[in-house]
C-alpha positions in Angstrom: -6.0 -47.4 12.4 -5.1 -44.3 14.4 -5.4 -42.9 11.2 -8.6 -44.2 10.2 -10.1 -42.7 13.2 -8.4 -39.5 12.7 -9.6 -39.0 8.7 -13.4 -40.4 9.3 -14.7 -36.9 10.8 -13.0 -35.3 8.1 -14.4 -37.4 5.5 -18.0 -37.2 6.7 -17.5 -33.6 7.2 -17.3 -33.2 3.9 -19.8 -35.4 2.9 -22.2 -33.3 4.9 -22.2 -30.2 3.1 -23.6 -32.3 0.2 -26.6 -33.4 2.3 -29.5 -30.7 2.4 -32.8 -31.2 4.4 -34.1 -33.1 7.3 -31.9 -36.1 6.4 -28.7 -34.2 7.3 -29.0 -34.6 11.0 -29.6 -38.2 10.5 -26.8 -38.7 8.5 -24.5 -36.5 11.0 -25.7 -39.0 13.6 -24.9 -42.1 11.7 -21.2 -40.7 11.0 -20.7 -40.1 14.7 -21.6 -43.4 15.5 -19.6 -44.9 13.0 -16.0 -42.9 14.5 -17.5 -44.0 17.9 -17.5 -47.8 16.7 -13.8 -47.2 15.1 -12.7 -45.5 18.4 -14.4 -48.5 20.4 -12.7 -51.4 18.1 -9.4 -49.7 19.0 -10.3 -49.7 22.4 -10.3 -53.7 22.1 -6.8 -53.9 20.4 -5.4 -51.1 23.1 -2.9 -52.2 25.3 -3.2 -49.7 28.2 0.5 -51.1 29.8 2.2 -49.6 26.1 3.7 -46.6 26.0 1.6 -45.6 22.7 -0.1 -47.7 20.7 -0.9 -47.2 17.1 1.9 -45.3 16.6 2.3 -43.5 13.1 5.5 -41.6 12.0 5.3 -40.1 8.7 8.0 -37.7 7.7 6.1 -34.2 6.7 8.3 -31.6 6.2 11.9 -32.7 7.0 14.3 -29.3 7.0 11.9 -28.0 9.4 11.7 -31.3 11.8 8.4 -32.0 11.3 6.6 -35.3 11.1 3.1 -36.6 11.3 3.4 -38.6 13.9 0.2 -40.1 16.1 -0.1 -42.5 18.6 -2.5 -43.3 21.3 -1.5 -44.0 25.1 -3.9 -44.2 28.2 -4.9 -40.5 28.6 -5.1 -40.3 25.2 -7.5 -42.8 24.8 -9.4 -41.5 27.5 -9.7 -38.2 26.0 -11.0 -39.8 22.5 -13.5 -41.9 24.3 -15.2 -38.6 26.1 -15.0 -36.9 22.6 -16.2 -39.7 20.6 -19.1 -40.9 22.9 -20.2 -37.5 23.6 -20.4 -36.1 20.2 -23.2 -38.7 19.0 -24.9 -37.2 22.3 -24.9 -33.8 21.4 -25.8 -34.4 17.7 -29.1 -36.3 18.4 -30.0 -33.8 21.4 -30.3 -31.2 18.6 -32.8 -33.2 16.8 -36.0 -31.2 17.7 -34.4 -27.9 17.0 -34.9 -26.4 13.1 -32.1 -24.3 11.9 -31.1 -22.6 8.8 -28.3 -24.3 6.9 -28.4 -27.2 9.1 -25.9 -29.4 6.6 -23.3 -27.3 7.3 -24.0 -27.0 11.4 -23.3 -31.0 11.4 -20.5 -30.5 9.2 -18.9 -27.9 11.5 -19.5 -30.6 14.4 -17.8 -33.3 12.3 -14.9 -30.9 11.4 -14.9 -30.1 15.0 -14.5 -33.7 15.9 -11.5 -34.2 13.4 -9.2 -31.5 15.0 -10.2 -32.4 18.6 -9.1 -36.0 17.6 -6.2 -34.9 16.2 -5.0 -32.9 19.0 -5.3 -35.7 21.3 -3.2 -38.4 19.0 -0.6 -35.7 18.0 3.0 -36.3 18.9 4.6 -33.8 17.1 4.5 -30.4 18.6 3.7 -28.3 15.1 0.9 -31.2 14.4 -0.6 -30.6 18.0 -0.5 -26.6 17.3 -2.3 -27.5 13.7 -5.5 -29.4 15.3 -5.8 -27.2 18.2 -6.3 -24.5 15.8 -8.4 -26.6 13.5 -10.4 -26.7 16.5 -11.2 -23.1 16.9 -12.5 -22.1 13.2 -15.7 -24.5 13.3 -16.7 -24.0 16.8 -16.7 -20.2 16.1 -18.5 -20.3 13.3 -21.2 -22.8 15.0 -21.2 -20.3 18.0 -21.0 -17.1 15.6 -23.7 -18.3 13.2 -26.1 -20.4 15.2 -25.9 -18.3 18.6 -28.3 -15.4 20.2 -28.0 -12.0 21.1 -24.5 -10.4 20.6 -23.2 -13.4 19.1 -21.1 -12.0 16.9 -19.2 -9.4 19.7 -19.3 -12.2 22.2 -17.6 -15.0 19.9 -15.1 -12.3 18.7 -13.9 -11.8 22.1 -13.8 -15.9 22.6 -11.8 -15.8 18.8 -9.2 -13.3 20.0 -8.5 -14.4 23.5 -8.0 -18.3 22.1 -6.0 -17.0 19.2 -3.6 -14.8 21.8 -2.9 -17.9 23.6 -2.3 -20.1 20.7 0.4 -17.9 19.5 2.0 -17.4 22.6 1.7 -21.5 22.7 3.5 -21.7 19.1 5.9 -19.4 20.2 6.8 -21.8 23.2 7.2 -24.6 20.8 9.1 -23.0 18.5 11.9 -22.4 21.1 11.8 -25.3 22.5 12.5 -27.0 19.0 15.4 -24.9 18.8 17.2 -26.1 22.1 16.2 -29.8 21.1 19.4 -32.0 20.0 18.2 -33.1 17.0 16.2 -30.3 16.0 12.7 -32.0 15.9 9.1 -31.3 16.4 8.7 -34.7 17.9 7.4 -35.0 21.4 10.4 -36.8 22.6 12.6 -34.5 21.0 10.8 -31.6 23.0 10.9 -33.4 26.3 14.7 -33.9 25.8 15.1 -30.1 24.8 18.3 -28.4 26.9 15.6 -25.7 28.6 17.2 -23.1 31.3 17.2 -20.3 32.9 15.3 -17.5 31.1 13.8 -19.7 27.9 12.8 -22.2 30.5 10.1 -19.6 32.1 9.2 -18.3 28.9 8.3 -22.3 27.7 6.5 -22.5 31.1 4.5 -19.3 30.7 4.0 -19.2 27.3 2.2 -23.0 27.1 0.3 -22.1 30.3 -1.3 -18.7 28.8 -2.4 -21.1 25.7 -3.7 -23.4 27.9 -5.4 -21.5 30.8 -7.4 -19.2 28.2 -8.6 -22.7 26.4 -9.8 -24.1 30.2 -10.2 -21.4 31.1 -9.4 -20.7 34.9 -9.1 -17.7 36.8 -8.1 -14.8 35.5 -8.5 -15.9 32.3 -11.8 -17.0 32.0 -13.7 -13.8 31.0 -14.6 -14.8 27.4 -16.2 -18.2 29.0 -19.7 -17.1 30.7 -20.5 -15.1 27.9 -19.7 -17.6 25.3 -21.4 -20.3 26.8 -24.5 -18.3 27.6 -25.0 -17.0 23.9 -24.0 -20.3 22.0 -26.5 -22.6 20.6 -26.8 -25.5 23.6 -24.7 -27.8 21.4 -22.0 -25.3 20.9 -22.3 -24.9 24.4 -21.9 -28.8 25.0 -18.8 -29.1 22.3 -17.0 -25.9 24.6 -18.1 -27.0 28.3 -17.8 -31.0 27.7 -15.0 -31.5 25.1 -12.5 -28.5 24.1 -11.7 -27.3 27.5 -10.2 -30.7 27.8 -7.9 -29.8 25.3 -6.7 -27.3 27.7 -6.4 -29.5 30.8 -4.8 -32.4 28.5 -2.2 -29.9 26.8 -0.9 -29.1 30.5 -0.4 -32.6 31.0 1.0 -33.9 27.9 2.8 -30.7 26.9 3.7 -28.1 29.6 4.4 -30.0 32.6 6.4 -32.5 31.1 8.6 -29.9 28.8 9.4 -27.7 31.9 9.8 -29.8 35.1 12.5 -27.5 36.1 9.9 -24.8 36.4 6.9 -26.5 38.3 8.8 -27.2 41.7 9.0 -23.3 41.7 5.9 -22.3 39.7 3.1 -25.0 40.7 2.7 -23.8 44.0 1.4 -20.1 42.5 -0.6 -21.9 39.7 -2.3 -24.2 42.2 -3.4 -20.8 44.3 -4.3 -19.2 41.3 -6.6 -22.4 40.3 -8.2 -22.7 44.0 -9.2 -18.6 44.0 -10.7 -19.4 40.8 -12.9 -21.9 42.7 -14.0 -19.8 44.7 -14.8 -17.1 43.0 -16.7 -18.8 40.1 -18.7 -20.4 43.4 -19.6 -17.2 44.8 -20.5 -16.0 41.5 -22.9 -19.0 40.5 -24.7 -18.6 43.6 -26.1 -15.2 43.0 -27.1 -15.5 39.2 -30.2 -16.2 37.8 -29.7 -17.3 34.7 -29.5 -20.9 34.5 -27.2 -21.6 31.5 -24.8 -18.7 33.7 -24.8 -20.5 36.6 -23.8 -24.0 34.9 -21.1 -22.0 33.2 -19.7 -20.4 36.3 -20.2 -24.1 37.9 -17.7 -25.1 35.1 -15.2 -22.7 36.1 -15.2 -23.9 39.1 -14.9 -27.8 38.7 -12.1 -26.7 35.9 -10.1 -24.8 38.7 -10.4 -27.9 41.2 -8.8 -30.2 37.7 -5.9 -27.9 37.5 -5.3 -27.4 41.3 -5.0 -31.3 41.2 -2.5 -31.2 38.3 -0.2 -28.6 39.7 -0.1 -30.6 42.9 2.2 -32.9 41.0 1.4 -36.2 42.8 -0.5 -39.2 41.3 -3.8 -38.8 43.0 -3.8 -35.3 41.8 -3.1 -36.7 38.7 -5.5 -39.4 38.5 -8.5 -37.2 40.0 -7.9 -34.8 37.1 -8.1 -37.8 34.2 -11.5 -39.0 36.2 -12.5 -35.7 36.6 -12.3 -34.8 32.7 -14.6 -37.6 32.1 -17.5 -37.1 34.5 -17.4 -33.3 33.9 -17.5 -33.9 30.6 -20.7 -36.0 30.9 -21.8 -33.9 33.9 -22.0 -30.2 31.9 -23.2 -32.0 28.7 -26.3 -33.0 31.1 -26.7 -29.7 32.9 -26.6 -27.6 29.8 -29.3 -30.2 27.9 -31.2 -29.8 30.9 -31.1 -25.8 30.5 -32.2 -26.1 27.1 -35.3 -28.1 27.9 -36.2 -25.6 30.4 -35.6 -22.8 27.8 -37.2 -24.5 25.1 -40.1 -24.6 26.9 -40.4 -22.0 29.2 -38.9 -19.5 26.8 -36.8 -18.1 29.8 -33.7 -18.8 31.8 -34.4 -16.9 35.0 -35.0 -19.4 37.6 -36.7 -17.3 39.8 -39.4 -17.4 37.3 -40.3 -20.9 37.6 -41.4 -23.6 40.3 -43.2 -26.6 40.8 -41.7 -28.2 37.2 -41.8 -31.7 39.2 -45.2 -31.9 39.7 -45.7 -31.9 35.8 -42.7 -33.5 34.6 -41.7 -35.8 36.9 -39.2 -37.9 34.5 -37.6 -34.8 34.1 -37.1 -33.9 37.6 -35.8 -37.4 38.1 -32.9 -36.9 35.3 -32.4 -33.6 36.5 -31.5 -34.8 40.0 -29.4 -37.4 39.0 -27.2 -35.3 36.8 -27.3 -32.3 39.5 -26.0 -35.2 42.5 -23.4 -36.2 40.2 -22.1 -32.4 39.6 -22.2 -31.9 43.5 -19.9 -35.2 43.6 -22.3 -37.2 45.8 -20.9 -40.8 46.6 -21.8 -43.4 44.1 -22.0 -41.0 41.3 -18.8 -40.4 38.6 -18.4 -37.1 40.4 -17.7 -38.5 43.8 -14.5 -40.2 42.4 -12.5 -37.2 40.9 -13.1 -34.7 43.1 -12.0 -37.3 46.7 -8.9 -38.0 44.5 -8.3 -34.3 43.5 -8.7 -33.0 47.4 -6.5 -36.0 48.4 -3.8 -34.6 46.1 -3.9 -31.1 46.9 -3.9 -32.1 50.7 -0.6 -34.4 49.9 0.7 -30.8 48.6 -0.5 -28.3 51.2 -3.2 -28.9 53.6 -4.4 -25.2 53.9 -5.2 -25.0 50.3 -6.8 -28.3 50.5 -9.6 -26.7 52.9 -10.3 -23.9 50.6 -10.9 -25.9 47.6 -12.8 -28.3 49.5 -15.4 -25.7 50.3 -16.4 -25.9 46.5 -18.0 -29.2 47.3 -20.8 -27.0 49.9 -20.9 -24.4 47.2 -21.5 -26.2 44.4 -24.6 -28.0 46.7 -25.6 -24.3 47.7 -25.8 -23.2 43.9 -27.2 -26.5 42.4 -30.1 -27.2 44.9 -31.1 -23.5 44.4 -31.5 -24.4 40.8 -33.5 -27.5 41.4 -35.3 -25.9 44.7 -36.4 -22.9 42.3 -37.3 -24.5 39.4 -39.0 -28.3 40.6 -40.4 -27.5 44.0 -43.0 -25.1 45.1 -46.4 -24.2 43.3 -46.8 -24.2 39.8 -47.4 -20.8 38.1 -48.8 -19.8 35.0 -45.4 -20.5 33.3 -44.7 -23.6 34.3 -48.4 -25.3 34.4 -47.8 -25.9 31.1 -44.5 -27.6 31.1 -44.3 -31.1 29.1 -42.8 -33.8 30.4 -39.8 -35.2 28.3 -40.5 -36.8 24.9 -38.6 -40.0 23.5 -35.3 -38.4 22.2 -34.9 -36.4 25.7 -35.2 -39.2 27.7 -33.0 -41.5 25.3 -30.0 -38.5 25.7 -30.7 -38.2 29.6 -31.0 -41.6 30.0 -27.5 -42.2 28.5 -25.9 -39.7 30.7 -27.6 -40.8 33.8 -26.2 -44.2 33.3 -22.8 -42.9 32.4 -23.3 -40.9 36.1 -24.2 -43.7 38.2 -22.1 -46.7 36.4 -18.9 -44.2 36.5 -19.5 -43.6 40.0 -19.9 -47.4 41.1 -17.0 -48.5 38.9 -14.2 -46.0 38.3 -12.0 -49.1 37.5 -13.0 -48.6 34.2 -11.3 -45.4 33.8 -8.1 -46.3 36.2 -7.3 -49.3 34.3 -7.3 -47.4 31.1 -5.1 -44.6 32.6 -2.5 -45.7 35.3 0.0 -46.5 33.4 0.2 -43.7 30.9 -0.4 -41.2 33.5 2.4 -42.0 35.9 5.1 -41.9 33.0 3.6 -38.7 31.9 3.9 -37.5 35.8 7.7 -39.0 36.1 8.4 -36.9 33.1 6.9 -33.7 34.7 8.5 -34.4 37.8 12.0 -34.7 35.9 12.4 -38.0 37.1 12.8 -39.6 33.8 12.5 -38.7 30.0 
């Protein structure tokens, strides 16, 4: 069943190339809903207390120790649900936009879904690397083909950054493979590798470089704001809502468990680096006028908090990081869709030229408020649960770092409320007086996102019951307690 979930997006992506015209978007949506249905079916058969469900082992390249190993634990299922819930929302959000070669556009989204599902199910190092690279090609084509001004230059920088990081990740996996007793790239074999001395820190640092660029965290973030800003909205949603979670997942599944002995020495410095990124990105977000850039820097700040929780190396930090991956994915997709609506109607992203939109578009103002509150981690929203656990985890590791990290909540309120005030409140002007309220399609997209913001805020155990066992087991390996 894991193989079916993996290859369905690839089959639909190939079919999409032959479906032209307006029907292409509808077939892409139906395809993504079928994939979501398959994911939900797997969820109904899923045992959260089992190590890996739906395990598949198929020998592939025996002489190189490579197998086609797939499996799903609670952490994997969480990421699969995030991917396969958001993809239909992202596809549906694009229905009002007319694009040249739209069938190729939707094929690329489904191809990326194939790669993402593979990343979150792969239990072999080379297989993981292959799917990691597969995701890069379609998102680069989406951003470079349908992006805005200077898209080629900006997306080339994005491609070089991520490809560079991926090469170091591959070198780390190959080195670890050479230290395994049975010369295998299987996940458990890599966990059992005999790493020590310089090699241990080489693996830790190389994997960190690959994952930190993808997340991204300071100072490996410089590709992100420009790429998010120039990409088409759906490309930005894919990057921010799902793709950066590959880096966080990689840290949890691969980096920390492969080199647990290095963590006790290096993790505090990684946590400090993450917290510097929180403050740095927050200050820049406060000074921006472009709404997409504000949300881009907001994303860096939130990811910095997640990374700090991971490097705290305790159960609160890891549970908070797991929950916040879901919350951040939902919230940031909602925020970038809101930015798209504003830009589409007003032909500008400069928040200082707007104002009074709430008077002419009250429905839009309400949905914007709900998504914004989730991003600000207001109690009873999805953002609060993850941020609370992250801060608790950071506090247990270092009180002073927690105090600095906690300022992110204040900073987030400053730049989010500033955006809301400048766009929604005040008097309308010649630009905003003609702002049209939400249409049916936009209401459906924002309703789904708002429901998720509220439901996960009220019922966080939906996530914790799924991830408790797998997060605890993976953390134990990352601490070197068990193998």
